[in-house]
C-alpha positions as a LaTeX table, in Angstrom:
\begin{tabular}{lrrr}
\hline
Residue & $x$ (\AA) & $y$ (\AA) & $z$ (\AA) \\
\hline
Unk1 & 115.56 & 143.74 & 87.41 \\
Unk2 & 118.23 & 141.30 & 89.25 \\
Unk3 & 119.59 & 139.13 & 86.34 \\
Unk4 & 121.63 & 136.37 & 86.23 \\
Unk5 & 123.56 & 135.97 & 83.27 \\
Unk6 & 126.07 & 133.28 & 82.06 \\
Unk7 & 127.50 & 131.57 & 79.70 \\
Unk8 & 126.81 & 127.75 & 79.12 \\
Unk9 & 130.58 & 127.05 & 78.85 \\
Unk10 & 133.14 & 126.55 & 81.61 \\
Unk11 & 135.96 & 128.25 & 78.79 \\
Unk12 & 138.01 & 131.36 & 80.77 \\
Unk13 & 137.81 & 133.01 & 77.01 \\
Unk14 & 134.21 & 131.89 & 76.46 \\
Unk15 & 132.48 & 133.53 & 74.03 \\
Unk16 & 128.81 & 133.12 & 75.09 \\
Unk17 & 129.80 & 134.09 & 78.46 \\
Unk18 & 130.90 & 137.71 & 77.18 \\
Unk19 & 127.63 & 137.67 & 75.00 \\
Unk20 & 125.60 & 136.96 & 78.08 \\
Unk21 & 126.98 & 139.69 & 80.38 \\
Unk22 & 127.48 & 141.87 & 77.60 \\
Unk23 & 123.49 & 141.33 & 76.63 \\
Unk24 & 122.29 & 141.59 & 79.99 \\
Unk25 & 124.18 & 144.94 & 80.65 \\
Unk26 & 121.96 & 146.44 & 78.03 \\
Unk27 & 118.96 & 146.11 & 80.14 \\
Unk28 & 118.34 & 149.85 & 81.27 \\
Unk29 & 118.81 & 149.41 & 85.63 \\
Unk30 & 119.44 & 145.91 & 85.57 \\
Unk31 & 121.41 & 144.74 & 88.25 \\
Unk32 & 123.48 & 142.20 & 86.96 \\
Unk33 & 125.14 & 138.76 & 88.23 \\
Unk34 & 128.00 & 137.58 & 85.95 \\
Unk35 & 128.10 & 133.63 & 86.60 \\
Unk36 & 130.89 & 131.24 & 85.82 \\
Unk37 & 130.37 & 127.90 & 85.12 \\
Unk38 & 133.66 & 126.99 & 86.35 \\
Unk39 & 132.88 & 128.33 & 89.85 \\
Unk40 & 130.83 & 125.34 & 89.96 \\
Unk41 & 132.68 & 121.78 & 90.62 \\
Unk42 & 130.61 & 118.95 & 89.91 \\
Unk43 & 130.87 & 114.68 & 89.49 \\
Unk44 & 129.51 & 113.38 & 86.78 \\
Unk45 & 125.72 & 112.26 & 87.12 \\
Unk46 & 124.73 & 109.37 & 88.38 \\
Unk47 & 121.63 & 107.77 & 90.10 \\
Unk48 & 124.03 & 105.89 & 92.17 \\
Unk49 & 126.14 & 108.44 & 93.06 \\
Unk50 & 123.00 & 110.59 & 93.90 \\
Unk51 & 121.40 & 107.91 & 95.83 \\
Unk52 & 124.57 & 107.36 & 97.97 \\
Unk53 & 125.77 & 111.26 & 98.58 \\
Unk54 & 122.51 & 113.63 & 97.51 \\
Unk55 & 122.95 & 116.47 & 95.76 \\
Unk56 & 126.00 & 118.34 & 95.60 \\
Unk57 & 125.93 & 121.61 & 97.23 \\
Unk58 & 127.06 & 123.66 & 93.99 \\
Unk59 & 123.70 & 122.54 & 92.32 \\
Unk60 & 121.81 & 123.65 & 95.20 \\
Unk61 & 123.95 & 126.79 & 94.81 \\
Unk62 & 123.08 & 127.18 & 91.20 \\
Unk63 & 119.64 & 126.55 & 91.70 \\
Unk64 & 119.77 & 129.10 & 94.97 \\
Unk65 & 121.27 & 131.72 & 92.26 \\
Unk66 & 118.72 & 131.33 & 90.24 \\
Unk67 & 115.97 & 131.41 & 92.49 \\
Unk68 & 117.35 & 135.16 & 93.55 \\
Unk69 & 117.27 & 136.53 & 90.54 \\
Unk70 & 114.35 & 138.31 & 88.26 \\
Unk71 & 115.41 & 137.25 & 85.03 \\
Unk72 & 117.95 & 135.21 & 83.23 \\
Unk73 & 120.17 & 136.02 & 79.96 \\
Unk74 & 121.81 & 132.63 & 78.84 \\
Unk75 & 124.05 & 132.36 & 75.96 \\
Unk76 & 124.42 & 128.46 & 75.10 \\
Unk77 & 127.88 & 127.29 & 74.10 \\
Unk78 & 127.72 & 124.50 & 70.99 \\
Unk79 & 129.76 & 121.47 & 71.50 \\
Unk80 & 129.40 & 119.02 & 68.89 \\
Unk81 & 126.18 & 120.28 & 67.76 \\
Unk82 & 124.65 & 119.89 & 71.10 \\
Unk83 & 124.96 & 121.72 & 75.31 \\
Unk84 & 128.47 & 121.75 & 76.47 \\
Unk85 & 129.38 & 118.85 & 78.75 \\
Unk86 & 129.38 & 121.01 & 81.96 \\
Unk87 & 126.74 & 122.74 & 81.34 \\
Unk88 & 124.26 & 119.49 & 80.70 \\
Unk89 & 125.79 & 118.39 & 83.79 \\
Unk90 & 125.03 & 121.29 & 86.38 \\
Unk91 & 121.66 & 121.31 & 84.46 \\
Unk92 & 121.06 & 117.26 & 85.10 \\
Unk93 & 122.05 & 117.72 & 88.46 \\
Unk94 & 119.97 & 120.76 & 89.40 \\
Unk95 & 116.92 & 119.26 & 88.01 \\
Unk96 & 117.21 & 116.35 & 90.36 \\
Unk97 & 116.62 & 119.17 & 92.96 \\
Unk98 & 114.28 & 120.90 & 91.56 \\
Unk99 & 112.45 & 119.91 & 88.34 \\
Unk100 & 111.61 & 123.57 & 87.03 \\
Unk101 & 115.36 & 124.30 & 87.48 \\
Unk102 & 114.40 & 127.95 & 85.84 \\
Unk103 & 111.65 & 128.45 & 88.30 \\
Unk104 & 109.27 & 130.25 & 85.96 \\
Unk105 & 111.83 & 133.34 & 85.56 \\
Unk106 & 112.17 & 135.00 & 82.70 \\
Unk107 & 114.42 & 134.50 & 79.98 \\
Unk108 & 116.81 & 135.77 & 77.00 \\
Unk109 & 118.26 & 132.91 & 75.59 \\
Unk110 & 121.20 & 133.35 & 73.13 \\
Unk111 & 124.39 & 131.28 & 71.12 \\
Unk112 & 126.68 & 132.30 & 69.48 \\
Unk113 & 130.34 & 130.64 & 67.66 \\
Unk114 & 132.54 & 131.29 & 65.60 \\
Unk115 & 131.15 & 130.26 & 62.55 \\
Unk116 & 128.06 & 131.07 & 60.05 \\
Unk117 & 125.32 & 128.91 & 62.07 \\
Unk118 & 125.65 & 130.92 & 65.70 \\
Unk119 & 125.33 & 127.70 & 67.58 \\
Unk120 & 121.52 & 127.00 & 66.05 \\
Unk121 & 121.49 & 123.29 & 66.72 \\
Unk122 & 122.16 & 123.92 & 70.35 \\
Unk123 & 119.75 & 126.49 & 70.40 \\
Unk124 & 116.83 & 124.36 & 68.72 \\
Unk125 & 117.56 & 122.06 & 71.49 \\
Unk126 & 117.58 & 124.69 & 74.35 \\
Unk127 & 114.34 & 126.00 & 72.75 \\
Unk128 & 112.54 & 123.04 & 72.50 \\
Unk129 & 113.54 & 121.45 & 76.21 \\
Unk130 & 113.79 & 124.76 & 78.89 \\
Unk131 & 110.02 & 125.78 & 78.55 \\
Unk132 & 109.61 & 122.11 & 79.68 \\
Unk133 & 111.69 & 122.72 & 82.42 \\
Unk134 & 110.53 & 125.72 & 83.99 \\
Unk135 & 111.73 & 129.09 & 81.92 \\
Unk136 & 109.39 & 131.87 & 80.16 \\
Unk137 & 110.99 & 131.87 & 77.46 \\
Unk138 & 110.80 & 135.85 & 76.14 \\
Unk139 & 112.94 & 135.49 & 73.22 \\
Unk140 & 116.14 & 133.81 & 71.23 \\
Unk141 & 118.63 & 135.25 & 69.51 \\
Unk142 & 121.90 & 133.27 & 67.56 \\
Unk143 & 124.84 & 135.48 & 66.32 \\
Unk144 & 127.15 & 133.94 & 63.77 \\
Unk145 & 130.61 & 134.22 & 63.30 \\
Unk146 & 130.94 & 136.05 & 66.67 \\
Unk147 & 134.97 & 137.40 & 66.05 \\
Unk148 & 133.43 & 139.17 & 62.91 \\
Unk149 & 130.00 & 140.46 & 64.34 \\
Unk150 & 130.58 & 141.67 & 67.81 \\
Unk151 & 132.43 & 143.54 & 69.70 \\
Unk152 & 132.63 & 144.16 & 73.51 \\
Unk153 & 132.58 & 147.75 & 73.69 \\
Unk154 & 130.45 & 148.60 & 70.48 \\
Unk155 & 128.34 & 145.64 & 70.76 \\
Unk156 & 126.94 & 143.63 & 67.17 \\
Unk157 & 128.29 & 145.89 & 64.05 \\
Unk158 & 126.17 & 144.10 & 61.76 \\
Unk159 & 123.01 & 146.48 & 61.33 \\
Unk160 & 120.35 & 143.92 & 60.18 \\
Unk161 & 121.60 & 141.64 & 63.12 \\
Unk162 & 122.08 & 144.03 & 65.81 \\
Unk163 & 118.10 & 145.15 & 64.94 \\
Unk164 & 117.38 & 141.62 & 65.36 \\
Unk165 & 119.31 & 141.38 & 69.08 \\
Unk166 & 117.35 & 144.63 & 70.02 \\
Unk167 & 113.79 & 143.27 & 69.53 \\
Unk168 & 114.86 & 139.99 & 71.23 \\
Unk169 & 116.12 & 142.50 & 74.11 \\
Unk170 & 113.22 & 144.50 & 74.14 \\
Unk171 & 110.89 & 141.44 & 74.47 \\
Unk172 & 112.96 & 140.11 & 77.43 \\
Unk173 & 112.69 & 143.39 & 78.74 \\
Unk174 & 109.24 & 144.41 & 78.71 \\
\hline
\end{tabular}
């Protein structure tokens, strides 16, 4: 199974990217593509700009990557309770090329944050909108208190949280 994994952030130290890549690598036999949103350079979406120049090549490249994979593992970064600006802009541009941005691909939707809510606000927004934009949402999981809860080599240290994560991972990989 070819899995496209990314954190919806442009931070070079993104905890959401680390978490998404970790999760994708837990799927047995998976071939994981680690996507870095910093590799997509897009102007801020504008209907006027779209009419003048069309969609940027990087929006098409993002869509091509989605289409060329069997599944998606995305971990949502939360900025002031919502999507990060860079992710939202990429999402907006890509939706102008293809309304069903997620192309019917199975998706494991994650979120994490340094705080105790684990990105719950952005998770709720994504859960409500992604299926309308072509996501086959198989499972979701939010990890609170990232620094205390996660280790790159050991994974999720809390047994209860890890059990919920493993359940979500199983629903995605089945």
